[in-house]
C-alpha positions, 0 to 999 in steps of 0.5 A, a space after each residue: 676287363 669288365 666285359 670278360 668279368 660280365 661274360 664269366 658271371 653270365 656263364 656261371 649263372 647260365 651253366 647250372 640252369 642248363 645242367 640236368 641230371 640224366 634220367 635213370 633208375 636202379 632195380 635190385 634183383 635179390 635171389 635167396 632161398 627160392 624167392 626173388 625180391 625186385 626193388 625199383 628205386 627212382 628219384 621223386 623229381 623224375 617220377 612226378 612229372 612222368 605221372 602225367 603220362 603214366 596216370 593221365 587221369 590222376 594228379 601228377 603227385 605221389 600224394 595221389 593214391 590213384 597216381 601211385 597205384 597206376 605207377 605200381 602197375 606201370 612198373 610191373 608191366 614194363 619190367 619183366 624177369 625170366 629165370 632159366 627161361 621161365 617168366 617170373 610172376 611178381 606181386 607188389 609188396 610195398 612202396 616207400 616214399 619216405 625220402 626224395 627217392 621212390 622205392 617200389 618192391 615186388 616179390 616172386 618165387 624162383 628155383 633155388 639154384 637159378 643159373 640165368 637171370 634175364 631182364 627186360 626193362 622199358 620203365 620210363 623209356 616211353 617218358 624220357 628218351 635218355 632213360 637208363 635203367 640199371 639192374 643189379 642182380 644179387 645172390 649171396 655176395 655175388 652181384 652182377 649189373 646190367 645197363 638197359 636203355 630204350 626197353 632193352 633186355 639183358 641177362 647175367 649168368 650166376 655161378 
């Protein structure tokens, strides 16, 4: 009986240590009145270790302005948005580090009645093999979702 209790206790201690959340991010693409806002959301505990690859000459800390600037440029390079077949130029608006979540926001101009929104996201797929990038595309009350892996692209049609 003691052996089973010891084994159960050992498994209870080891199981949480082996468990790890998958690597994922969320991008919310919001279309309104001829503009688009793209808000990327990451867990800080996924981003800080990734900074070693994203910004190899900077500190692996979100407190380092060089690392943060490299991260903002990296996300902009690895996330492309195309509306009705035309690429959308995005510019950085702000980065929010106030929680355990990192939010990076970009903005651009789009046609007012966009029909097809195409996205390619390879954000963090070069760092984490199992990276999943979810993208929610929103216009008004309509929200459509894409789940992208390995730098894949996807598109949604808006009504």
